[in-house]
C-alpha positions as CSV (number, residue, x, y, z in Angstrom):
1,M,32.8,185.6,92.3
2,P,31.9,188.4,90.0
3,E,34.1,191.4,89.7
4,G,33.3,194.1,92.2
5,G,30.4,192.0,93.6
6,D,29.9,190.8,97.1
7,S,27.8,187.8,96.1
8,F,28.4,184.4,94.6
9,L,25.6,185.1,92.1
10,P,26.2,186.9,88.8
11,R,24.9,190.4,88.5
12,I,22.2,191.2,86.0
13,Q,23.4,193.8,83.5
14,S,20.1,194.4,81.7
15,V,16.5,193.1,81.4
16,F,14.5,193.6,78.2
17,Y,11.2,192.5,76.8
18,A,11.0,191.9,73.0
19,V,8.1,190.9,70.7
20,F,7.7,190.1,67.0
21,D,6.1,193.0,65.3
22,V,4.1,192.3,62.2
23,R,5.7,195.1,60.3
24,Q,9.2,195.6,61.9
25,G,10.0,192.1,62.9
26,P,11.8,191.4,66.2
27,K,12.0,194.6,68.3
28,I,12.6,195.6,71.9
29,V,9.6,197.1,73.6
30,Y,11.0,197.8,77.1
31,Q,14.5,197.6,78.6
32,V,15.9,198.4,82.0
33,P,18.2,200.3,82.3
34,E,17.3,202.4,79.4
35,G,19.5,202.7,76.3
36,L,22.0,200.0,77.1
37,I,21.0,197.9,74.1
38,A,21.3,199.7,70.8
39,V,18.2,199.4,68.6
40,P,17.4,200.8,65.1
41,L,15.4,204.0,65.1
42,A,11.8,203.6,64.0
43,G,8.7,205.7,63.7
44,P,5.1,205.0,64.7
45,T,4.5,202.3,62.1
46,W,2.6,199.8,64.3
47,A,-0.7,198.5,62.9
48,S,-4.0,198.3,64.7
49,G,-4.1,195.5,67.2
50,S,-0.3,195.4,67.7
51,I,1.5,196.6,70.8
52,P,2.3,200.4,70.8
53,P,5.7,200.8,72.5
54,T,5.9,203.2,75.3
55,P,8.8,205.6,74.8
56,L,11.5,204.8,77.2
57,S,12.6,208.4,77.6
58,E,9.3,209.1,79.3
59,A,9.2,205.9,81.4
60,P,8.5,206.0,85.1
61,P,11.5,207.3,87.1
62,S,13.8,204.5,88.2
63,D,14.7,206.0,91.5
64,A,11.3,205.1,93.0
65,S,11.0,202.3,95.4
66,S,11.1,198.9,93.7
67,R,8.4,197.6,95.9
68,S,6.0,200.3,94.9
69,S,7.0,200.7,91.3
70,C,4.3,198.4,90.1
71,T,1.7,200.9,91.2
72,S,3.2,203.9,89.3
73,L,2.2,202.9,85.8
74,V,1.9,205.0,82.7
75,S,-1.5,205.4,81.2
76,P,-1.9,203.7,77.9
77,S,-3.3,206.9,76.4
78,D,-0.1,208.7,77.2
79,A,1.7,206.8,74.5
80,F,-0.3,208.7,71.9
81,Q,0.3,212.2,73.2
82,P,1.7,214.5,70.5
83,R,4.1,216.1,72.9
84,R,6.3,213.0,72.9
85,S,8.9,212.3,70.3
86,L,8.0,209.2,68.5
87,T,11.0,209.3,66.2
88,S,13.3,208.2,69.0
89,P,11.5,206.0,71.4
90,Q,14.8,204.3,72.6
91,K,16.5,207.5,73.5
92,R,19.7,206.8,75.6
93,S,20.1,208.1,79.1
94,P,22.5,211.1,79.3
95,S,24.6,209.2,81.9
96,A,25.1,206.2,79.7
97,T,28.6,206.2,78.0
98,K,28.3,203.2,75.8
99,T,25.9,200.4,74.8
100,L,26.3,196.8,75.6
101,F,25.6,195.4,72.1
102,N,23.5,195.9,69.1
103,F,20.1,194.2,69.1
104,D,20.2,193.4,65.4
105,E,23.1,191.0,66.2
106,I,21.0,188.7,68.4
107,S,17.5,189.4,67.2
108,K,17.1,186.1,65.4
109,F,18.0,184.3,68.7
110,V,15.7,186.5,70.9
111,I,12.7,185.9,68.6
112,P,13.7,182.6,67.0
113,P,11.7,180.4,64.6
114,P,8.9,178.2,66.0
115,A,11.2,175.2,66.4
116,L,13.1,177.0,69.2
117,C,10.1,178.5,70.9
118,G,9.3,176.9,74.3
119,R,13.0,176.2,74.9
120,L,15.7,177.8,76.9
121,V,17.9,179.8,74.5
122,T,21.3,181.3,75.4
123,C,23.3,183.4,73.0
124,S,26.6,185.3,73.4
125,T,28.2,188.5,72.1
126,K,31.9,189.4,72.6
127,Q,31.4,190.5,76.2
128,H,27.9,189.4,77.3
129,R,25.5,186.5,77.4
130,I,21.8,186.7,76.9
131,I,19.4,184.1,78.3
132,G,15.7,183.9,77.5
133,F,12.7,181.6,77.0
134,P,10.9,182.5,73.8
135,I,7.2,181.7,73.6
136,E,4.8,181.4,70.6
137,L,1.1,181.5,71.4
138,K,-1.5,180.8,68.7
139,G,-4.9,182.4,68.7
140,K,-6.9,185.4,67.5
141,Y,-3.9,187.5,66.6
142,Q,-3.1,189.4,63.4
143,R,-1.0,186.6,62.1
144,N,-2.6,183.9,64.2
145,Y,0.4,183.8,66.5
146,F,2.0,186.0,69.1
147,R,5.8,185.7,69.9
148,Y,7.5,187.4,72.8
149,N,10.6,186.9,75.0
150,L,11.8,188.3,78.3
151,C,15.6,188.2,78.4
152,F,18.3,188.8,81.0
153,V,21.8,190.1,80.1
154,F,25.0,189.0,82.0
155,D,28.7,189.1,81.6
156,R,30.1,186.6,79.1
157,G,31.9,184.6,81.8
158,A,29.0,184.4,84.3
159,D,27.5,181.0,85.4
160,L,23.8,181.2,84.5
161,S,22.8,177.8,86.0
162,C,21.0,179.5,88.9
163,Y,19.0,181.8,86.6
164,E,17.7,179.1,84.3
165,P,14.7,178.2,86.6
166,I,14.1,182.0,87.1
167,V,13.7,182.6,83.4
168,R,11.5,179.6,82.9
169,K,9.1,180.6,85.7
170,I,8.8,184.2,84.5
171,S,7.8,182.9,81.0
172,R,5.4,180.4,82.5
173,V,3.6,183.1,84.6
174,L,3.5,185.6,81.8
175,T,2.1,183.0,79.4
176,T,-0.7,182.2,81.9
177,C,-1.5,185.9,82.2
178,E,-1.7,186.2,78.4
179,E,-3.9,183.2,78.0
180,E,-6.3,184.3,80.7
181,S,-6.6,188.1,80.0
182,G,-4.4,189.1,77.1
183,F,-2.0,190.8,79.5
184,L,0.9,191.1,77.0
185,S,-1.0,191.8,73.8
186,S,-3.6,194.2,75.0
187,P,-2.6,197.9,74.7
188,S,-4.4,198.7,78.0
189,T,-2.3,196.4,80.1
190,S,1.0,195.8,78.3
191,H,2.5,199.0,79.5
192,A,2.6,197.5,83.1
193,L,5.4,195.3,82.0
194,Y,8.0,198.1,82.3
195,A,7.4,198.3,86.1
196,I,7.8,194.5,86.3
197,L,11.2,194.6,84.5
198,E,12.3,197.4,86.8
199,Q,11.4,195.5,89.9
200,L,13.1,192.3,88.6
201,Y,16.3,194.2,87.8
202,E,16.5,195.9,91.2
203,D,15.3,193.1,93.5
204,L,17.2,190.2,92.0
205,N,20.4,192.2,92.0
206,S,19.9,193.5,95.6
207,Y,18.0,190.8,97.4
208,S,18.2,187.7,95.1
209,E,14.4,187.4,95.5
210,T,11.3,189.3,94.6
211,S,7.5,189.3,94.8
212,I,5.5,191.0,92.0
213,A,1.7,191.1,91.9
214,I,0.5,191.1,88.3
215,D,-3.2,191.0,88.9
216,Q,-5.7,189.6,91.4
217,F,-4.8,186.0,90.6
218,N,-1.2,185.9,89.3
219,T,2.0,186.8,91.2
220,I,5.6,186.3,90.3
221,E,7.4,184.8,93.4
222,L,11.1,184.3,92.7
223,K,14.1,183.4,94.9
224,I,17.5,182.6,93.5
225,F,19.3,179.5,94.9
226,P,22.9,179.3,93.7
227,F,24.0,176.0,92.1
228,Y,27.4,175.0,93.4
229,P,29.4,172.3,91.6
230,N,29.9,169.0,93.3
231,P,32.9,169.0,95.7
232,P,35.9,166.9,95.0
233,P,36.3,163.6,96.9
234,V,37.5,164.2,100.5
235,E,40.6,162.2,101.4
236,D,42.0,161.6,104.8
237,W,45.2,163.5,104.1
238,M,43.5,166.7,103.1
239,V,43.7,169.8,105.4
240,P,40.5,171.9,105.4
241,L,41.0,175.7,105.7
242,A,38.1,177.9,106.7
243,L,37.3,180.9,104.5
244,I,34.9,182.3,107.1
245,N,34.7,182.1,110.9
246,L,32.8,178.8,111.3
247,T,32.6,179.0,115.1
248,K,30.5,182.1,115.0
249,R,28.1,180.6,112.4
250,I,27.3,177.5,114.6
251,E,23.7,177.3,115.6
252,D,21.8,175.1,118.0
253,N,20.0,173.2,115.3
254,W,23.2,172.1,113.5
255,D,24.2,168.5,113.2
256,L,26.3,167.3,116.1
257,T,29.0,165.9,113.9
258,M,29.2,169.1,112.0
259,V,29.6,171.1,115.2
260,K,32.4,168.9,116.5
261,V,34.2,168.9,113.1
262,C,34.0,172.7,112.8
263,Q,35.7,173.2,116.1
264,H,38.9,171.5,114.9
265,I,39.3,173.1,111.5
266,N,42.3,175.4,111.9
267,G,44.3,175.0,108.6
268,V,46.7,172.5,110.3
269,N,44.7,169.4,111.2
270,H,44.0,166.9,108.4
271,V,40.8,165.0,108.0
272,S,42.0,161.9,109.8
273,R,43.3,163.9,112.8
274,I,40.1,166.0,112.9
275,A,38.1,162.7,113.2
276,H,40.4,161.6,116.0
277,L,40.2,164.9,117.9
278,A,36.4,165.2,117.5
279,D,35.8,161.6,118.4
280,C,33.8,161.0,115.2
281,D,33.6,158.3,112.7
282,I,36.0,158.9,109.8
283,A,33.2,158.4,107.2
284,L,30.9,161.0,108.9
285,T,33.9,163.4,109.2
286,R,34.5,163.1,105.4
287,L,30.8,163.8,104.8
288,A,30.8,166.9,107.0
289,I,33.9,168.3,105.2
290,S,32.2,167.5,101.9
291,H,29.2,169.6,102.9
292,L,31.4,172.5,103.8
293,L,33.2,172.2,100.5
294,Y,29.9,172.2,98.6
295,Y,28.9,175.5,100.1
296,Q,32.3,177.0,99.4
297,V,33.0,178.0,103.0
298,I,36.3,176.0,103.2
299,L,39.0,174.8,100.8
300,T,41.4,172.0,101.2
301,I,45.2,172.2,101.0
302,D,48.1,169.7,101.6
303,I,49.6,168.7,104.9
304,F,52.4,171.1,105.6
305,Q,55.8,169.6,106.4
306,F,59.3,171.0,106.1
307,S,60.1,168.1,103.8
308,N,57.5,169.3,101.3
309,M,58.4,170.6,97.8
310,Y,56.6,173.5,96.0
311,T,56.9,175.3,92.7
312,L,55.2,178.2,91.0
313,R,52.4,178.1,88.6
314,K,52.1,180.2,85.4
315,S,49.4,182.4,87.0
316,I,52.2,184.1,89.0
317,Q,52.8,186.1,85.8
318,W,49.7,188.2,86.2
319,L,48.9,187.6,89.9
320,A,52.2,189.3,90.9
321,N,50.8,192.6,89.7
322,E,47.4,192.3,91.4
323,T,46.9,194.9,94.1
324,H,45.0,192.6,96.5
325,V,47.8,190.0,96.3
326,R,50.5,192.6,97.1
327,D,48.6,194.2,99.9
328,E,47.5,191.0,101.6
329,C,50.7,188.9,101.5
330,G,52.9,190.9,103.9
331,P,50.4,191.1,106.8
332,Y,49.4,187.5,106.4
333,V,52.8,185.8,106.3
334,T,54.6,188.0,108.9
335,R,54.7,186.8,112.5
336,P,52.7,188.9,115.0
337,G,54.7,191.8,116.4
338,R,57.3,191.7,113.7
339,K,58.3,195.1,112.3
340,P,59.1,196.1,109.6
341,M,57.4,193.4,107.5
342,P,59.1,192.3,104.3
343,D,58.0,194.1,101.1
344,W,56.3,192.5,98.2
345,P,59.4,192.3,95.9
346,Q,61.3,190.5,98.6
347,L,58.5,188.1,99.2
348,L,58.1,187.5,95.5
349,H,61.8,186.6,95.3
350,L,61.4,184.1,98.0
351,Y,58.4,182.5,96.2
352,S,60.5,182.3,93.0
353,R,63.2,180.3,94.8
354,L,60.7,177.4,95.6
355,R,61.2,174.7,93.1
356,S,60.9,171.0,92.6
357,G,63.8,169.0,94.2
358,T,64.3,171.6,97.0
359,T,62.5,171.0,100.3
360,V,61.1,173.8,102.4
361,F,63.7,173.2,105.0
362,E,66.6,173.5,102.5
363,W,64.9,176.6,101.1
364,M,64.8,178.1,104.6
365,Q,68.5,177.5,105.2
366,A,69.5,178.8,101.8
367,H,67.7,182.2,102.2
368,N,67.7,182.7,106.0
369,V,64.0,182.9,106.1
370,S,63.8,182.6,109.9
371,K,65.6,186.0,110.3
372,L,62.9,187.8,108.3
373,G,60.1,187.0,110.7
374,I,58.1,185.0,108.2
375,D,55.7,182.3,109.3
376,V,56.7,179.6,106.8
377,R,53.4,177.7,107.0
378,R,51.3,180.8,106.3
379,F,53.8,181.8,103.6
380,V,53.2,178.6,101.8
381,S,49.5,178.5,102.5
382,F,49.0,182.0,101.0
383,G,50.5,181.0,97.7
384,V,48.4,177.8,97.6
385,I,45.2,179.7,98.4
386,K,45.8,182.4,95.8
387,G,46.6,179.8,93.2
388,F,50.2,180.7,92.1
389,L,51.9,178.0,94.2
390,R,51.4,174.2,94.0
391,R,52.6,171.2,95.8
392,V,55.1,168.8,94.2
393,H,54.1,165.3,95.6
394,R,56.3,162.3,95.8
395,W,54.8,159.2,94.2
396,P,56.8,156.0,95.2
397,V,56.7,153.1,92.8
398,L,58.1,149.7,93.5
399,L,59.9,148.4,90.4
400,T,59.7,144.7,89.6
401,P,63.2,143.0,89.6
402,E,64.7,142.2,86.2
403,L,64.4,138.5,85.4
404,P,67.8,136.9,84.7
405,K,68.4,135.1,81.4
406,A,67.1,131.5,81.3
407,I,70.0,129.0,81.5
408,V,69.3,125.8,79.7
409,V,71.1,122.6,80.9
410,P,71.6,120.1,78.1
411,E,70.3,116.6,78.4
412,V,72.7,114.2,80.1
413,Q,72.5,110.5,79.5
414,V,74.2,107.7,81.5
415,D,74.5,104.4,79.8
416,P,74.7,101.1,81.8
417,Q,78.6,101.0,81.5
418,G,78.8,104.3,83.3
419,L,79.7,106.4,80.3
420,I,78.2,109.9,80.0
421,T,76.8,111.1,76.7
422,T,75.4,114.5,76.0
423,E,73.2,115.6,73.2
424,G,73.2,119.1,71.8
425,I,76.1,120.4,73.9
426,D,78.0,121.8,71.0
427,H,74.9,123.3,69.5
428,Q,74.0,124.9,72.8
429,R,77.5,126.3,73.3
430,K,77.3,128.0,69.9
431,R,74.0,129.6,70.9
432,D,75.2,130.9,74.2
433,S,78.0,130.1,76.6
434,T,76.5,128.0,79.4
435,Q,77.7,128.5,83.0
436,P,77.7,125.7,85.6
437,V,74.4,125.7,87.3
438,S,74.3,125.5,91.1
439,G,72.2,122.6,92.2
440,A,72.6,120.6,88.9
441,P,74.2,117.1,89.5
442,G,77.7,116.6,88.1
443,P,79.0,113.5,86.3
444,S,80.6,112.0,89.4
445,E,77.3,112.3,91.2
446,L,75.4,110.6,88.4
447,T,77.8,107.7,88.2
448,S,77.8,107.1,91.9
449,H,74.1,107.2,92.1
450,P,72.7,103.8,93.2
451,S,70.1,103.8,90.4
452,A,72.3,105.2,87.7
453,T,70.9,103.3,84.8
454,N,69.5,105.2,81.8
455,I,69.1,108.4,83.9
456,T,68.1,111.4,81.8
457,I,68.1,114.8,83.4
458,S,66.5,117.8,81.7
459,A,66.5,120.9,83.9
460,T,65.9,124.5,83.1
461,Q,67.0,127.1,85.6
462,R,64.6,130.0,85.7
463,A,64.1,133.0,87.9
464,R,61.2,132.2,90.1
465,R,59.6,133.3,93.3
466,A,60.1,131.6,96.6
467,S,58.0,128.5,97.1
468,A,55.6,128.0,100.0
469,A,58.0,125.8,101.8
470,E,60.8,128.4,101.6
471,R,58.5,131.1,102.9
472,V,57.5,129.0,105.8
473,L,61.2,128.4,106.6
474,E,61.8,132.1,106.4
475,Q,59.0,132.8,108.8
476,L,60.4,130.2,111.2
477,R,63.8,131.7,111.0
478,N,62.3,135.2,111.8
479,K,60.5,133.7,114.8
480,D,63.8,132.4,116.1
481,I,65.3,135.9,115.7
482,Q,62.4,137.5,117.6
483,R,62.7,134.9,120.4
484,T,66.3,135.8,120.9
485,T,65.6,139.5,120.9
486,T,62.5,139.7,123.2
487,S,64.8,139.6,126.2
488,N,65.4,143.3,125.8
489,V,62.0,144.3,124.5
490,P,59.2,145.3,126.9
491,P,56.5,142.7,127.4
492,N,53.8,144.9,125.9
493,T,55.7,145.3,122.6
494,V,56.2,141.6,121.7
495,G,52.8,141.2,120.1
496,S,53.2,144.4,118.1
497,L,56.2,143.1,116.2
498,T,54.1,140.7,114.2
499,W,53.4,143.2,111.4
500,I,57.1,144.0,110.9
501,H,58.8,142.5,107.8
502,Q,62.5,142.0,107.4
503,S,64.3,142.3,104.1
504,P,65.8,139.0,103.0
505,E,69.2,140.6,102.4
506,E,69.5,141.3,106.1
507,E,68.6,137.9,107.5
508,K,72.1,136.6,108.1
509,P,73.5,139.8,109.7
510,Q,70.5,140.1,111.8
511,S,70.7,136.6,113.1
512,K,74.3,137.1,114.1
513,A,73.5,140.5,115.7
514,A,70.5,138.9,117.5
515,S,72.7,136.1,118.9
516,M,75.2,138.7,120.1
517,L,72.5,140.8,121.7
518,A,71.1,137.7,123.4
519,S,74.5,136.8,124.9
520,V,75.0,140.4,126.0
521,A,71.5,140.4,127.5
522,A,72.2,137.2,129.4
523,T,75.4,138.6,130.9
524,T,73.6,141.8,131.8
525,N,70.7,140.1,133.4
526,T,72.9,138.0,135.8
527,S,74.1,141.2,137.4
528,T,70.7,142.6,138.0
529,H,68.4,141.8,140.9
530,G,65.4,139.5,140.5
531,Q,62.9,142.1,139.2
532,H,60.9,141.7,136.0
533,M,60.8,137.9,136.1
534,S,58.8,136.3,133.4
535,M,56.1,133.8,134.4
536,G,57.2,130.1,134.2
537,S,60.8,131.1,133.7
538,T,63.7,132.1,136.0
539,T,65.4,134.3,133.4
540,P,65.2,137.9,134.4
541,L,64.1,140.5,131.9
542,A,65.7,143.9,131.4
543,A,63.8,147.0,132.4
544,P,62.2,148.8,129.5
545,V,63.9,152.0,128.4
546,R,61.9,155.2,127.9
547,P,62.1,156.3,124.2
548,R,63.6,159.7,123.3
549,L,61.3,161.4,120.8
550,S,62.7,163.6,118.1
551,R,62.1,167.3,118.3
552,S,62.6,167.9,114.6
553,P,59.9,170.0,112.9
554,S,59.2,167.2,110.4
555,A,59.2,164.4,113.0
556,P,56.1,162.1,112.7
557,H,53.4,162.1,115.3
558,L,53.6,158.6,116.9
559,L,50.8,156.9,118.8
560,P,51.8,155.2,122.1
561,Q,51.9,151.8,120.4
562,Q,54.2,153.2,117.7
563,Q,56.4,154.9,120.3
564,T,56.8,151.5,122.1
565,L,57.7,149.9,118.8
566,A,60.2,152.6,118.0
567,S,61.8,152.1,121.4
568,A,62.0,148.4,120.8
569,A,63.8,149.0,117.5
570,I,66.3,151.3,119.2
571,Q,67.0,148.7,121.9
572,V,67.4,145.8,119.5
573,G,69.6,147.8,117.1
574,G,69.9,145.0,114.6
575,L,66.3,145.5,113.3
576,K,67.0,148.7,111.5
577,H,65.1,147.8,108.3
578,M,61.6,147.2,109.6
579,Y,58.5,148.2,107.6
580,P,54.8,147.3,107.6
581,Q,54.0,144.6,105.0
582,E,50.8,146.5,104.0
583,L,53.0,149.3,102.5
584,I,54.3,147.2,99.6
585,P,51.0,146.8,97.7
586,L,50.5,150.6,97.9
587,L,53.7,151.4,96.1
588,D,51.9,151.3,92.7
589,G,52.2,155.0,91.7
590,D,48.6,155.8,92.8
591,H,49.4,156.9,96.4
592,H,51.7,159.8,97.2
593,T,53.6,160.2,100.4
594,D,50.9,162.3,102.2
595,D,48.4,159.4,101.7
596,L,50.9,156.8,102.9
597,A,51.9,159.0,105.9
598,V,48.4,159.4,107.1
599,R,47.6,155.7,106.5
600,F,50.5,154.5,108.7
601,E,50.7,157.6,110.9
602,A,54.4,158.2,110.0
603,G,56.2,161.3,108.9
604,W,58.4,161.5,105.8
605,P,61.7,160.7,107.7
606,L,60.3,157.3,108.9
607,L,58.5,156.6,105.6
608,E,61.8,157.3,103.7
609,Q,63.6,154.6,105.8
610,W,60.8,152.2,105.0
611,L,61.2,152.9,101.3
612,I,64.9,152.4,101.5
613,A,64.5,149.1,103.3
614,I,61.9,147.9,100.7
615,G,64.0,148.9,97.7
616,G,67.2,147.6,99.2
617,G,69.0,150.9,98.5
618,T,71.3,153.1,100.5
619,R,70.8,156.6,101.9
620,N,71.4,159.9,100.2
621,G,68.5,159.6,97.8
622,D,69.2,156.0,96.7
623,Y,66.0,153.9,97.2
624,G,67.1,150.9,95.2
625,R,64.1,149.3,93.4
626,V,61.8,152.1,94.7
627,A,61.5,154.9,92.2
628,I,60.2,158.4,93.3
629,I,58.2,160.3,90.8
630,Y,57.9,164.1,91.5
631,R,54.7,165.7,90.1
């Protein structure tokens, strides 16, 4: 947004019209406002047939209405009145304090060689940018050609993409007028161009549109449509935050999906949750959010959790001294009704204590933030919106296990007399000390073999993955464990355990624990009455226990199916290391924890337990083979 402006469009600093004079070369004929562009002083040296410049010091008053300015034109005979000072036609306004730039510095780009005519030309000075569309017309002119350009001046950092079609259209209309009636080159009509420049300057800056009647047949109709950049891809874990009051902008002709989505944008709900609350398809919800991002009425931030980590950006060095940041921070982050609110130095100190490796919850405890009456979510959101605070994401990566060194077993030969001969044993021992390999047949086994005649064994023990048969056996073993534990699980949760995977290291302890639980369940069921009998069986089932949900601020939001699964895990007790199998392929470093949490609808505490179970690590930050990258 431009400085001091209330529009997304850049403000026009100046508009000028320049021609190529046969004696003076490139020169500015008219400019609005007057005197902002420094030009060399010149006397009345134009030749017959060229355009006599109208002195800008005697131009029509600029305080007249822009809509009626095209009717207050200066008579072409006034330009030759002796009472006017022709030695200083570009006299500066008394109110002007400085010029924008010198015209001699850019004259060769304003009136360029013929190769650049008919093209959009943009040049820059130290502080400004000039955009124009130079035109060269051939015909019955003094040098058989006529060159002119109507240029707009902007700040150097302005985005001129929305003004490019405006400049092209103005040049196209003026070219048509010149070809039809000599509007630009004729001394009787060229002076009307000053009123056109004045109206362009005032209307485009004030209304972003204008309508200028040049003659009976030609009119300049302009309207500026801002060009916004393409929005970033919308992900399910993004949280849209409204920059305007969307509910007051909703109209009857809006798209139904857009109306539903806007009602749930509050800076807390992420895209996936908005789709669930609005009862809309997730793809249509992403498209609606993308439209709002395109028109820059919302922005997206991360999901706020007390387990998040944040750190400062380099922009805090100059944003800390900005007046609007100091004035807006206190009222925005303080809870309603809290007085007195913390001052800016105290809030800036709290921002400086946020760093990578420290969660928001740990930061709150270390600095007693709750006693200051600060809304932590709004406190973090303010820094992210202003751009001096950024989120430090966790990117889990599953490391591949290191392959053990290959152990080579030497060839063992058994002759018909039962004697064992080895080849290359001494050579192999020199190369590396060989350990006895489990599973390799010993000499006694070879001699006692019924067909121990000329037996040659060549084996190589390598690290390999489990075969298909071993995986089938593991699945059967897991089914046996589940059968023994379903006596304490509610009937509606047995089918939901199929997506749970158990780590191989816990198979034996789990089987023992499962057998103990089964025996305890059998003794417990004998003392109960005959309720909850399963069909086709006389074994009574235990009554389901209602789960106790956590009240922690960072506790995950569980769906009813997940709550039932959590209660089943609490009852069984031995199934502590359960995790979805679909999580393992996503641990490739391309998915951070917010993405994984939304996919599986689990908060960071539950997701952390899954990562520990997958990596085979212990608690207190040890994830085993799962590495966490903070960036």
